[in-house]
Structures are given as structure tokens and as C-alpha cells.
C-alpha positions in Angstrom: 52.8 121.4 326.0 55.7 122.2 323.7 54.8 124.8 321.1 58.3 125.1 319.5 61.0 122.9 318.1 63.7 120.9 319.8 67.2 122.3 320.1 70.4 120.6 319.3 72.9 122.5 321.3 75.9 122.4 319.1 78.6 124.6 317.7 82.4 124.4 317.3 82.7 122.1 320.3 80.6 119.4 318.6 83.4 118.8 316.0 85.8 118.2 318.9 83.7 115.3 320.2 81.7 117.2 323.1 78.3 115.6 323.4 75.3 117.6 322.2 72.2 117.7 324.3 68.6 117.7 323.0 66.4 119.8 325.3 62.9 121.2 325.1 61.3 123.6 324.7 63.4 125.8 322.4 64.1 126.5 318.7 65.3 123.8 316.4 68.5 125.2 314.8 68.7 125.9 311.1 70.6 122.8 309.8 72.1 123.5 306.4 73.6 121.1 304.0 76.5 122.7 302.1 78.9 121.5 299.4 82.2 122.7 298.0 81.1 121.7 294.4 83.1 118.4 294.4 80.0 116.3 295.3 80.9 116.2 299.1 78.1 117.3 301.3 78.2 118.2 305.0 76.1 119.9 307.7 76.5 123.1 309.5 74.6 124.7 312.4 73.1 128.2 312.6 76.6 129.6 313.2 78.1 127.9 310.2 80.0 125.5 312.4 80.4 122.0 310.8 78.6 119.2 312.5 79.1 115.6 311.5 80.1 114.6 307.9 77.0 113.3 305.9 77.2 109.6 305.2 75.0 107.6 302.8 74.2 104.2 304.1 71.6 103.0 301.6 73.1 99.6 300.6 70.9 96.6 300.6 72.7 94.9 303.5 72.3 98.0 305.7 68.6 98.1 305.0 68.3 94.5 305.8 70.0 95.2 309.1 67.6 98.1 309.8 64.6 95.8 309.2 65.9 93.2 311.6 66.4 96.0 314.2 62.9 97.3 313.6 61.5 93.8 314.0 63.3 93.2 317.3 62.2 96.5 318.9 58.7 96.0 317.7 58.5 92.6 319.3 60.2 93.9 322.5 57.4 96.5 322.7 54.9 93.7 322.4 56.5 91.3 324.9 56.9 94.1 327.4 53.1 94.1 327.7 52.8 90.3 328.4 55.8 89.6 330.6 54.3 91.3 333.7 56.8 91.8 336.5 59.8 90.6 334.5 62.9 92.7 334.0 62.1 92.8 330.2 59.4 95.3 331.0 62.1 97.9 331.7 64.4 96.9 328.9 65.4 99.8 326.5 62.6 101.7 328.2 63.6 102.9 331.7 66.8 104.8 332.7 69.5 103.4 335.0 70.0 106.9 336.6 66.7 108.6 336.9 68.5 111.9 337.4 70.1 111.8 333.9 68.9 111.7 330.4 69.4 109.0 327.7 72.5 109.3 325.7 72.6 108.4 322.0 76.0 107.0 320.9 77.5 106.4 317.6 80.5 104.2 316.5 81.9 105.4 313.2 84.1 102.4 312.5 81.2 99.9 313.1 78.6 102.3 311.8 76.2 101.5 314.7 74.2 103.5 317.1 73.2 102.6 320.7 71.9 104.1 324.0 73.6 104.9 327.3 71.9 105.1 330.7 69.3 102.7 329.7 68.2 99.4 331.3 68.9 96.2 329.5 67.3 92.9 330.8 69.8 90.4 329.4 66.9 88.0 329.0 68.1 85.5 326.4 64.8 83.6 326.5 62.3 86.4 326.4 63.8 89.7 325.0 64.2 89.9 321.2 66.8 92.7 321.4 69.0 91.3 324.2 68.8 87.8 322.7 70.2 89.0 319.5 73.2 90.7 321.2 73.9 87.8 323.5 73.6 85.2 320.6 76.0 87.2 318.4 78.6 87.3 321.1 78.2 83.6 322.0 78.3 82.6 318.4 81.7 84.4 318.1 83.0 82.5 321.1 82.0 79.2 319.6 83.5 80.1 316.2 86.8 81.0 318.0 86.8 77.6 319.7 86.2 75.7 316.5 88.9 77.7 314.6 91.3 77.0 317.4 90.5 73.3 317.4 90.8 72.8 313.8 94.0 74.8 313.7 95.4 72.0 315.9 94.4 69.4 313.3 91.2 68.3 314.9 87.7 68.0 313.6 84.3 69.1 314.9 81.1 67.1 314.5 77.5 68.2 314.8 75.3 66.0 317.0 71.5 66.5 317.4 69.6 64.9 320.3 65.8 64.9 320.7 63.1 62.9 322.2 59.4 62.0 321.5 56.9 64.8 322.3 53.2 65.4 321.8 50.8 68.3 322.0 49.5 67.1 325.4 53.1 66.8 326.9 53.8 68.8 330.0 56.6 71.0 328.8 58.1 71.6 332.3 58.3 67.9 333.0 59.7 67.3 329.5 62.4 69.9 330.0 63.3 68.3 333.4 63.5 64.7 331.9 65.4 65.8 328.8 67.9 67.7 331.0 68.3 64.5 333.1 68.9 62.4 329.9 71.4 64.9 328.6 73.4 64.8 331.9 73.5 61.0 331.8 74.6 61.0 328.3 77.6 63.3 328.8 78.4 62.6 332.5 76.4 60.0 334.2 76.6 56.4 332.9 79.5 54.0 332.3 78.4 53.3 328.7 78.7 57.0 327.9 82.1 57.3 329.4 83.3 54.2 327.4 81.8 55.6 324.2 83.5 59.0 324.6 86.8 57.2 325.3 86.4 54.8 322.3 85.8 57.7 319.9 88.3 60.0 321.5 85.8 62.8 322.1 87.8 65.3 324.1 85.5 68.4 324.3 82.0 69.5 323.5 79.8 72.6 323.3 76.0 72.1 323.5 73.2 74.5 322.6 69.7 74.1 323.9 66.9 75.1 321.5 63.2 74.9 321.3 60.5 75.1 318.5 56.8 74.5 318.5 54.6 72.6 316.0 51.6 70.2 315.7 53.1 67.9 318.4 53.6 70.7 320.9 57.0 72.1 322.1 60.1 70.5 320.7 63.1 71.0 322.9 66.3 69.6 321.6 70.1 69.9 321.9 72.7 70.6 319.2 76.1 69.5 320.3 79.5 70.2 318.7 81.9 67.3 319.4 85.6 68.0 319.3 87.7 65.0 318.1 91.5 65.0 317.3 91.2 63.3 313.9 89.3 63.3 310.6 86.5 60.8 310.3 85.3 58.9 307.3 81.7 58.1 306.3 82.0 54.5 307.5 83.4 55.4 311.0 80.8 58.2 311.3 78.0 55.7 310.9 79.5 53.4 313.5 79.9 56.3 315.9 76.2 57.3 315.4 75.1 53.7 316.0 77.1 53.6 319.3 75.8 57.0 320.4 72.1 56.0 319.7 72.3 53.0 321.9 73.7 55.1 324.8 71.2 58.0 324.1 68.3 55.5 324.1 69.5 54.0 327.4 69.8 57.5 328.9 66.3 58.5 327.8 64.7 55.5 329.3 66.6 56.0 332.6 65.4 59.6 332.7 61.7 58.4 332.4 61.3 59.4 328.8 60.0 57.4 325.9 62.5 55.6 323.6 63.8 57.9 320.9 63.4 56.7 317.3 66.4 55.9 315.2 65.3 58.2 312.5 64.8 61.4 314.6 66.3 60.7 318.1 69.9 61.2 317.3 71.7 62.5 314.2 75.5 62.9 313.7 77.0 65.1 310.9 80.6 65.8 309.9 82.3 67.9 307.2 81.1 71.5 307.0 77.8 70.9 308.8 79.2 72.1 312.2 80.5 75.3 310.8 77.3 75.9 308.8 75.3 75.5 312.0 77.5 77.8 314.0 77.3 80.5 311.3 73.6 80.7 311.8 73.5 79.7 315.5 71.0 80.9 318.1 68.0 83.0 318.6 69.4 85.9 316.8 69.4 83.9 313.6 65.8 82.9 314.1 65.0 86.6 314.4 66.1 87.2 310.8 63.8 84.5 309.3 60.4 86.2 309.8 59.6 86.4 306.1 60.7 82.8 305.6 58.8 81.3 308.5 55.7 83.5 308.3 52.6 81.5 308.0 54.2 78.1 308.9 52.7 76.3 311.8 55.3 73.6 312.3 58.8 74.2 313.7 58.1 77.8 314.9 60.6 79.5 317.2 59.3 81.3 320.3 59.8 84.7 318.5 57.8 83.4 315.6 55.0 82.7 318.1 55.4 86.3 319.5 55.4 87.7 315.9 52.2 85.9 315.2 50.6 87.4 318.3 51.8 90.9 317.2 50.2 90.4 313.8 47.0 88.7 314.8 46.3 89.7 318.4 45.4 86.1 319.1 45.6 85.7 322.9 46.3 81.9 322.4 49.6 82.9 320.8 50.4 85.2 323.8 49.6 82.4 326.2 51.7 79.9 324.2 54.7 82.3 324.5 54.2 82.7 328.2 54.0 78.9 328.6 57.3 78.6 326.8 59.0 81.5 328.7 58.2 80.4 332.2 59.1 76.8 331.4 62.6 77.6 330.1 63.4 80.9 331.9 66.8 80.4 333.7 67.8 77.5 331.5 71.4 77.8 330.2 71.4 78.0 326.4 75.1 77.1 326.0 77.2 74.6 327.9 81.0 74.0 327.5 82.8 71.0 328.5 85.2 71.6 331.4 88.5 73.3 330.4 87.6 74.0 326.7 86.9 77.7 327.1 90.1 78.2 329.0 92.1 76.5 326.4 90.9 78.5 323.4 89.5 81.8 324.7 91.6 84.9 324.4 89.5 87.1 326.7 87.7 87.1 330.0 84.4 85.3 330.0 81.4 87.5 330.2 78.0 86.9 331.7 74.9 87.7 329.6 74.3 90.8 331.6 78.0 92.0 331.0 77.5 91.3 327.3 74.4 93.5 326.8 75.8 96.3 329.2 79.1 96.4 327.4 79.8 100.0 326.5 81.6 101.0 323.3 84.8 102.8 324.3 85.3 104.4 320.9 81.6 105.5 320.4 80.9 109.2 320.5 77.8 110.6 322.4 76.0 112.6 319.7 73.3 113.9 321.9 71.3 113.3 325.1 67.5 113.2 325.4 66.0 114.6 328.6 63.1 112.7 330.2 60.3 114.6 328.4 61.9 113.8 325.0 62.7 110.2 326.0 59.2 109.7 327.2 57.9 110.7 323.8 60.2 108.5 322.0 59.5 105.4 324.1 55.7 106.0 324.3 55.6 105.9 320.5 57.7 102.8 320.4 60.4 104.5 318.4 63.5 103.4 320.3 64.7 101.3 317.3 63.8 103.9 314.7 65.8 106.6 316.5 68.9 104.4 316.3 68.3 103.7 312.6 67.9 107.5 312.0 71.2 108.2 313.6 73.0 105.6 311.4 71.3 106.9 308.3 72.0 110.6 309.0 74.7 111.7 311.5 74.0 115.3 310.7 71.2 114.7 313.3 68.6 116.3 311.1 66.7 113.1 310.6 67.0 112.0 314.3 65.7 115.4 315.4 62.8 115.3 313.0 61.9 111.8 314.4 62.0 113.1 318.0 59.9 116.1 317.0 57.3 113.9 315.4 57.1 111.8 318.5 56.3 115.0 320.5 53.6 115.9 317.9 52.1 112.4 318.1 52.1 112.7 321.9 50.3 116.0 321.6 53.1 117.9 323.1 53.7 120.2 320.2 50.9 122.6 319.5 52.0 123.8 316.1 54.3 121.6 314.1 56.8 123.8 312.4 58.0 123.1 308.8 61.7 122.4 308.7 63.7 125.4 307.5 65.0 125.0 304.0 68.8 125.4 303.6 69.7 128.8 302.2 71.8 129.2 299.0 
């Protein structure tokens, strides 16, 4: 057991960008906050060498971002226990290189912290942390495509496609039939081809989403339609009527029930497409815990997971598992052929490449050896440690958090009161 504090190996080299390493057991250095009398405060180590300039990040927006991060990591710790045998069990938990520690990185320009040498599952359907990263990247790709198209003088419409569903519906069969109807609508029947030609729909991007309510799981598509002209209200109504006829035909061909005119297909113009994209994806759903809390209709999968975390109700865990294994592997986003090549400025990335992308301008502040990382992850403090780094780059707060994890694990015999800065 550790009976002393953690050491942050630092000194003059730290100011030149050389990574510091947290090791144990050893003495925690005396971290002093000093000022020149002008109101500026910075930290020095036991040798008087300057560490990292102190930054105050107490704005409301930053705190909201911290709460979302806490929520995601809390749910990840919960889902890790129920997705047995899935890669998500290792996500932000196990190391890539078992012979190396876990690096803690910080990007000053973006004011964000992250880990190096840590596994990431890239599970867009089951991992709250990776889903947020992937969704944000994909959202930016879609926004780039919309801006490019509108810059050419075109318009973007928002189409929603859904089908009847009930609490007793087999979700796997519903997914299969819905996918078949979707394929027929965009590629498979002559009526669809004629409709796309008539209304000059040149490209599309579709997003697959799912919610759960009293009538069971509700999978549906949101589709952005790219047209080379502006459309009036009258023409929009005619286009919707044409589309509904084709969608109804495709649903029946796929073995589904006939969709209702009220709910089966909805077409919107104006700013609705942009509004949808601005809050697109699972990452957005992760930010609505306080709004959706307590509602039973229209819950997202992560709302179900949140309910399981709060209540411990095994029915909620089983419901999440039913959703996950039904939709695992399904593509969330589909682009029409050629669109991404036309508008994209960079190389297309896979979900795994997105979550593994390292920040070239981030500095490694310190590295946790396996004993320290074990303490942090066992206490479920992976997210809290990143927040502590953003809040206090002097490293005093992060080191206190790591030390508290050791105490909570029973690895520190005698907690030591932090040394007060001398005058």
C-alpha cells in the first residue's frame, strides 16, 4: 500500500514541453501559487520552477460541458457492466500498450484534455463517450455539405420516414423490413426513380435514429434532400404527396403495414434542415438528460441507459440490450453516391479513425503508471480527471483527485494534508 503522496516529476523542463510523469510511491511536491501583485497567478514546483499558467474556466458554458462529460463517462461505466464481451468493456479503461502508462494530454487552444494509450471502442450505438465524438465529427461533415450546396444556389429539404410499430413488434424484423423499404424508396422501384427525376433531387444524406415509447421501439429515417432550386409552399405540398405515394408502395412491398399520411412521411423546407443538423445525432440526445428525464415516450437508448443507472431496474438494462443487439453494425449515416467527394475537403475517416485521432498540438502534461490508472478507473473517475486538468493546469487539482482515488482504494495508509503555499 502507498503511505505517501504522488510525485509530479517536474522542473524547468516542464516549461519546455517535456511530459511530466506521475509515479508512486513518493512525495507530492510542494505546489505553490505565486503572484507578482498585478492579479496574475501561476504555479511553481518545489524548486521555484514555473509550471503551467493558471487558468480560470468557470463560465456557465464550460460547466455545462463538464456535466455532459460526467454524464457520458458515468453511463459508459454503467454500460460496460452490461455489454459483456463487447469492445465497449475496454473503452477508456484498458491500455493499448500494456507496457506503458496512460498519458494525459491538454490542448491549450481548444481547452480540452484527453488520454493517450487508451482503448476506444468506436461503438456509435452503445458507447456514450465514443458516440459523442463520432456524432460531432459526422455533424460537421454534413454541415460542410449543406454549406457547399447552398453556396451553389441550391436548397436542402428535411424528409422524415417512419412506419407503424407496436409494443409487440419484433424489433429485428422491423429493422430488416424498414431497411428494405428505405432501399426501394431511394434505389429500387421505377416510381421512385421517376419521382426523384421529376423533382430534380440530386443528392441526399440519411440518418437512422431510434427512440422507444409506449408502442415499442420507433426506428425512423431523417433524410436531407439536395435540390438545385428554391421551393414554395405549394410545390412542397405536391412533392410530399408524390413522395407519400411512393413510400406507401415501398412499405407494402417490404412487408410492412401501410404508413399513415399524418405520421408516415413529413417534408420540411426553409431552416428546418439546418436546425436539424445543428442538433443532429446521439451526441445531442446525450445533452437532454434533464429535459427528457421522467418521460416514457420518445426516449433515446441513452435515456433508457440513464434510467437503468438511476433506478437499477433490470428491465431497463434488458431493453437497452435488446436495442443494442438489434441495431449493432447498422450504419447511422448514408450519403448518396458522389456527394461526399464533391463537397468534402479532407480524407474520409472511419468511426475508429475518428475516435483514435490524436491531437497533434496537444501537450502531454503527465503520465499515470498502471497502479495510478487502476485507482482512477476503479473509482470511475476517468471523466473527472479530464475535467480537473481543464479546470487547473497547474496539476494541483488533478493530483489531488488521483491521490483521493488511491485513498478510496485503500492504497494510501495516511492521507496527507496538502502543503499550504508559503508566503
